[in-house]
N, C-alpha and C positions, 0 to 999 in steps of 0.2 A: 575387088573386095576388102583386101589385105592393107589396102591403102587409106580405104574409108573406114575402117576400124582404129585403124593409128591415129586419123583424124582425130575422131570421134573420142578417143581415149584421150589424147592431148587436148581437145577443146573442153572435156571434162575436168582434167587437170587443173587448166588456167579457169577454169569458171570455180572451182574451190577455192583457190585464192582471192579471186575478186572477191567471192561469198565471207570467207574470212576478215578481209579488210573491212567488208559493208557491216558484216554482224558486230566485229570488233567498236567502229562507228557508231552504231546503233546505243549498241549497250552502254558503251561510254558516254554517249548524251543523256541516256535516261539515269544515268548516274549523276552527272552534273545538274542535272532540272528536280533532283531529289535532295541533293545534297550531299552528297556520299563522297564526293572527292575533294579532298583538302587544297589548299593553294598551291601547295609543294606541286602535286603532282599538276595540277591542272596547268604550272608552269612548265611542265614537262611533256604537254602532249604535241605543242609545233616542234621542239627539239627530236620528238621521236620519230615526226613525220621527215625530218631533216636526214636523221641517221639512217632511214629505211628506205628511204630513196637514193642516197649516197653509196650503199651496202647492195642494193641491187644494179647499180649502174657500173658498180668496181667489178660486179658476178661478171658482168658481161665480157671483162677482158681477163680478168684471173681464171673463170672456170670456164668458160664459152671459149676465149680464144687463148688461153692458157699461157698467158704472160705476166709476168709479176710484177705490177706497177704499184711505185711507192711514193707517187707525184698526184694522188687523186684528189688531196687539200690545196693542190695549187691550183685546178681547175676549179672546185669550189670558190677559192678566192677571186678570182677573174671572174665567175659568176656574178658571188655576191656584190663586187665594187662596181663593174657595169651595170648591173641591176639599179643598185641603188645610188649611182650616179644618174642614171636615165630619168629615174624616179624624180631626183632632186631637179634636174634640170626641167623637168616637162610639168611637174606639180601645178606652173599657173597656166599651160597649156588645155590640160587634161585633168581639171578641179574633180572627175569622177574618179575614186581611191581604186575601185576593185577594177575599172578600165586600165589605169594607168599601170597597175601591179599585172594585168596582163600582159603588158607591153613591156614592161620591165621584165617578164619571165623569158620572154622570146630573145628580148635582147640579150640575157645573160648566156639562154643557151647558146645563142650563135654566138656571140665572142667567145664563150668556154670550146664551143666545136673550132671555130677560126684558130684558135691555141691548140688545140687536139690535133688539125691538120699538119699547122707547121711542126708543131714538136715529134709526131707520129713519124713526118716523111724520115728523118733522118733515124730517128731512134729505134722503129720498128725493124732497121734492118739488123739490130742487135735481137740477142736472145741471151733469157735466164740473167743469173747475177748481172751479166753488162747494162740490160735493158732499167732493169729495178736502180740500180745506179744511178743510170742517167734520168731516170724517172722522179728521184728524189731529189737530186740539183737542181731539174726546174721548180720543185715546188719549194723548194729552199729559196731560188733566184725570185720566183713571182715575190714572191714573200718580203724578201727585203726590197725589191724596185718600188711595190708600193708603198713601204715603211718612207719612204725615201722620196717621194712623190708631192708633190706641190699643184695645184690645180685652181684656177680662179676666174673668174668673168665679170665683164666690165661692158660699157659701151661701145667699147671696142674690139669685143669678143671673148676669146678664152687667153689663157695666159697659162704657162708648164714652165717648170722646173724643178729640178733635183736637186737645189741647192738649199735653198729655204724660203718662208712667203715673202721676203723683201724682194728678193730676185725677179720675183712676178711684174714689179711695176706696174700695179693696177691704179686706177683713178680712185679718188675718195669715194668711198659708199659701194667699191667693189664687192663681189662676193666670192668667199673661199669656198672650194667645192670640197676637195682633197688637202687636207691639211698634215700631210707626213706621218710621224708616227700616231697623230690625233685621228687620224683615220677621217672617215665621213660623219658628221652630226645632222643632229635634225631630218633623220629618213622616218617617215610616216611610218608607224606600225602596222600595216594594212594582214599582215599574216596570222592565221588563226587555223584551229584543228579541222575546221572544214576544209579550207582551201587546201591546206597541206594533203587530207585525207585523196581531195579529187586527182592531187600531182602524183600521190601516190599510185593513184589507179591508171592514171596517164603512164608513167613509166612504165610501170608492171604491162600494160599494155604493148608498149613501144618495143621491150626488151622479150616477152614473151613470142609474138610476133614476129621480132626479129631472128629469135632462135631455131623458130618452126618453120622460115620462109627457106628459099632456096638458098640464099645468101649465110643463112645461119647454119645449114648444113655444110655449107662449102668453108665457112670458118673454123666450124668442129673436126672437118676432113683435112685441116691444116695443122690444127691442133695436135690432133690421133698421130698421124704421118705427114709429116712435111715433104720428104721425097716423091713419096706417092701421090701426093695429092699437086706438087709441079708435074709431074710424070702426065697426070691427065690433063695440061693445059689450064690448073688453076693457076691467078695470081696472087702470091701469099701476100705480098705488100698490099696489092690492092686491098683483100678482104680484110685484112689483119686491121690495115688504117682506118676501113669505114666501121668495125667494131669500135676502135678506141676513139674515133671523133663521134658516133653517138652515146659511148661513156662519158666524155669530157660533156658533152653537151647536157646529159641529166645530170652529171655533177655542178653544172652552171646553173642547173635550176634548183637545185638543193641550196646553192650558195645565194641564190635571191629570195628563196623563202627565210634563209638563215638572218641574211640583210635585213627583212623586211621585217623580224621579228624585235628585232632591236632597233633603239633611237640613234647608238651611236654605231659606229663599226669600225673596228681597227686590225689589223693586219699584226695581231699578237701571236707568238709562237704557240700558245696554246687554242687558238683557233683555227689557223690555219699552218701548223706546222707541220714536223717529220710525226709528233705524236699523234695527231690527228688522222694524218693516214695508215697511220699502223694500227690504230682504234677500229677505223672502217674495215680494214682487211681481217682484224680478229671478228669481227662481225661476219664477214664473208667464210671465213675458216671454218667457224664454231657452227654457220650453218648450213655448211657442207659446199662446198665447192662445185661449183655448176648449178645447186639447189637454189634456186630463185625464192621458191617459200622458205627454205630455211635462214636464207639470208633475212627475209622480213621477220620473224619470229626471232630470230638472233638480235639483230636492231631491238628490236621491241624490248627485250628481256634485259640486255646488256647495258640500254641506257636508262631502265628506271629500276633495274638492282642496287644499284650504288647508292640511290636517295632511297629505298627500301631499307638498307643495312646502316642509312646515317645515323641512327640513335643508338650504335654499338660503337661509337667515337673511335678510339683506337685501333680496334679490330675489324672495321669496316672494308678497308683493300684488302686485308690478311684473308676475311671471309669470300671473298669478291673472288681473288687468285686461286682461292682452293676451288671453289665453286669452276671456275675457267677449265683448272686443270682436269678435275672429274667430266667435265661436259666433252672435253679433249677427249680422255681415255673411252667413254662412253660412244665417241662417236667414230673413232680411228680405230682402235685393238683389235687386231683380228677375230679373238673369241669371241668377244660383244658380238662384233657384227655377225657372224655366224648364227650366234643364238637367237640373236633378234632376227634374222631371216627365216631359221627354224619356226622359231612362233608365230610369224607372221605368214608363212608356210601352211601352219598347221590350221591358223584363222581363216585362210582363203579355202582349204579343202572343206571345211565345215560347212563353208558359206552355202553352197550348193546343196549338201546333205539335208540343210537346214530348210531350202526352199522343199525340197523333194518331199519331205516328211510332212509339210504343211501341205 
């Protein structure tokens, strides 16, 4: 009976999260049809979806697994370039843009998951600051490798070089796919707001079901007490690697969406560098570590906020920083947490009384 109540409560909480995303989509679509959304905000719709996916996927590692990862933008970079490369190579074979994009998403997720396994096997034996530093190094290594990569194809097949385009020795009329620091150009702009919302719902479904599964409970048990979990026979490396790999795969999905929202994809520091990983971590922390719905809300607010403050010119980032500090204090200060719990407690107590009076 108790298990059934817990399941019903979990199902309701998950349903509320889905309902919030769907309701937001419907409201925005109505505003778009009514012409009440500026061109600037229209341009932010897909990036908001990307950062929601990135925040939710990172929360799986930071909040649920309890490990600090600073290389999440690296997995996003892997997914973006593998997905864009797949689309560019298969455009002629798969003329339908939507079907090609679906396969690109699967390719980006699988490639990022593979990198997650390769990085996770040695890295997840570390803990705390050591793990954070190694994942940070991974993100920077991936970015620099992609910046130095040249890939082309002709009638003889694919040609690869880490030196320059001339080293590929391609035939006349050969196609350059990756041009080093210039990245990939000519990717079809297949991403839109509807596809972004669908990918958010899929991400939420995967993460929330994993958290509430036996595997998720094992991961959280390891997070809470590693020694106790080992003593009852749980494989620490296995479960942490699983969470890390799923998180990497979902980051790859966000990367594919990012790549198909642009016509030119480059591995610049602002796109996939250290600051990008930190920004995604900020979404997770402000939304509440382990709080999936909070990650969604924080990613939306903090992505849109800088653009809403753009009219304030030099004071824009100052106000943004002050708002971040206020949110952090409100969400983490013990006195405010106690006051919030008391307020919510009174609300819950009054609810049954209102029903009885009725």
